N, C-alpha and C positions, 0 to 999 in steps of 0.2 A: 205651338201647334206642330204636329208631326208631318213631315213631308210624306209624299207617296213613296219615295224610295225607302224611308225608314219603316213605313207601314208594310212594305213588301218583304224587307229583310226580316222584320219580326214575325211575319206569318210563315217564313221558311225554316224557322228554328225547330230543331227536333229533339226536345228533351223527352226522357222516358216517362211512361205513366207513373212509374215508381217516384221519380224526381218530382213530377207534378203533384202527386198525391202528398208527398212528403212536405213539400212547400206549403201547400194549402193547409194541412193539418197543423204544421208549425204556426202558420198565421192565425188559425182559429185559436190556438193555444196562447198566443201573444208573445212567444219567445222566438227570436230569430237573431242570428249574429250578422253583422253588416257584410262580412265577406261572403257568407252563404247567400245572403240576399242578392249581392251583386252578381254571384255566379248564376243564380236562377234567372236573373234578369237577362243575362247574356245567352242562356241556353234554352229556356222554356218558351213555348208558344203561347202568347197571351190568350188566344181563344181557347186553347186547352185548359189554362188556368181557370178562366171564367166558367167553363162548363163544369170542370171538377169542383170548383167552388160552390156553384149553385146546387149541384148534385149532393155535395157534402152538407150543405145547408138544409136541404130537404130531408135528407136522412136524419140529421140531427133533430129537427123539429118533429118528425114523425116518431122517432124514438122517444123523445120527451113526452109527447101526447100518449103514445103507447103505455110508457112507464106510469104516468099519472093515472091512466084509465085502470091499469092492473091494481095499482095501490089502492085507489078509491073504491074498487069494486068489492 
Protein backbone atom coordinates (compact mmCIF):
# COMPACT_ATOMS: atom_id res chain seq x y z
CA UNK A 1 0.00 0.00 0.00
CA UNK A 2 1.34 3.43 -0.93
CA UNK A 3 1.94 5.97 1.78
CA UNK A 4 0.50 9.48 1.77
CA UNK A 5 3.93 10.94 0.92
CA UNK A 6 4.27 8.63 -2.09
CA UNK A 7 0.84 9.64 -3.35
CA UNK A 8 1.64 13.34 -2.96
CA UNK A 9 4.95 12.90 -4.78
CA UNK A 10 3.26 11.02 -7.63
CA UNK A 11 0.63 13.72 -8.09
CA UNK A 12 3.34 16.41 -8.34
CA UNK A 13 5.01 14.83 -11.40
CA UNK A 14 4.96 16.98 -14.51
CA UNK A 15 5.26 14.88 -17.66
CA UNK A 16 4.21 16.50 -20.91
CA UNK A 17 0.99 15.64 -22.71
CA UNK A 18 3.08 14.20 -25.54
CA UNK A 19 4.94 11.89 -23.15
CA UNK A 20 1.68 10.77 -21.54
CA UNK A 21 -0.02 10.16 -24.88
CA UNK A 22 3.00 8.26 -26.16
CA UNK A 23 3.11 6.03 -23.09
CA UNK A 24 -0.61 5.27 -23.33
CA UNK A 25 -0.50 4.53 -27.06
CA UNK A 26 2.52 2.25 -26.69
CA UNK A 27 0.66 0.48 -23.90
CA UNK A 28 -2.37 -0.02 -26.15
CA UNK A 29 -0.06 -1.46 -28.81
CA UNK A 30 1.53 -3.73 -26.22
CA UNK A 31 5.17 -2.88 -26.90
CA UNK A 32 7.23 -1.04 -24.33
CA UNK A 33 10.88 -1.21 -23.34
CA UNK A 34 11.65 -1.65 -19.66
CA UNK A 35 13.81 1.45 -19.43
CA UNK A 36 11.16 3.62 -21.11
CA UNK A 37 8.54 2.24 -18.71
CA UNK A 38 10.74 3.09 -15.73
CA UNK A 39 11.25 6.65 -17.02
CA UNK A 40 7.50 7.05 -17.50
CA UNK A 41 6.84 5.84 -13.96
CA UNK A 42 9.27 8.45 -12.64
CA UNK A 43 8.04 11.38 -14.77
CA UNK A 44 4.34 11.00 -15.55
CA UNK A 45 1.46 11.94 -13.30
CA UNK A 46 -0.71 8.83 -12.74
CA UNK A 47 -3.92 10.87 -12.87
CA UNK A 48 -2.98 12.19 -16.32
CA UNK A 49 -2.19 8.67 -17.53
CA UNK A 50 -5.61 7.40 -16.38
CA UNK A 51 -7.47 10.33 -18.00
CA UNK A 52 -5.60 9.97 -21.30
CA UNK A 53 -6.06 6.19 -21.20
CA UNK A 54 -9.81 6.43 -20.72
CA UNK A 55 -10.11 9.08 -23.45
CA UNK A 56 -8.03 6.96 -25.85
CA UNK A 57 -10.18 3.91 -25.06
CA UNK A 58 -13.40 5.82 -25.73
CA UNK A 59 -11.96 7.23 -28.97
CA UNK A 60 -10.92 3.72 -30.06
CA UNK A 61 -14.37 2.21 -29.38
CA UNK A 62 -16.21 5.09 -31.08
CA UNK A 63 -13.86 4.77 -34.05
CA UNK A 64 -14.53 1.04 -34.34
CA UNK A 65 -18.29 1.49 -34.08
CA UNK A 66 -18.18 4.23 -36.72
CA UNK A 67 -16.04 2.08 -39.02
CA UNK A 68 -18.39 -0.90 -38.70
CA UNK A 69 -21.44 1.32 -39.26
CA UNK A 70 -19.93 2.79 -42.44
CA UNK A 71 -18.88 -0.61 -43.79
CA UNK A 72 -22.21 -2.29 -43.12
CA UNK A 73 -24.38 0.50 -44.52
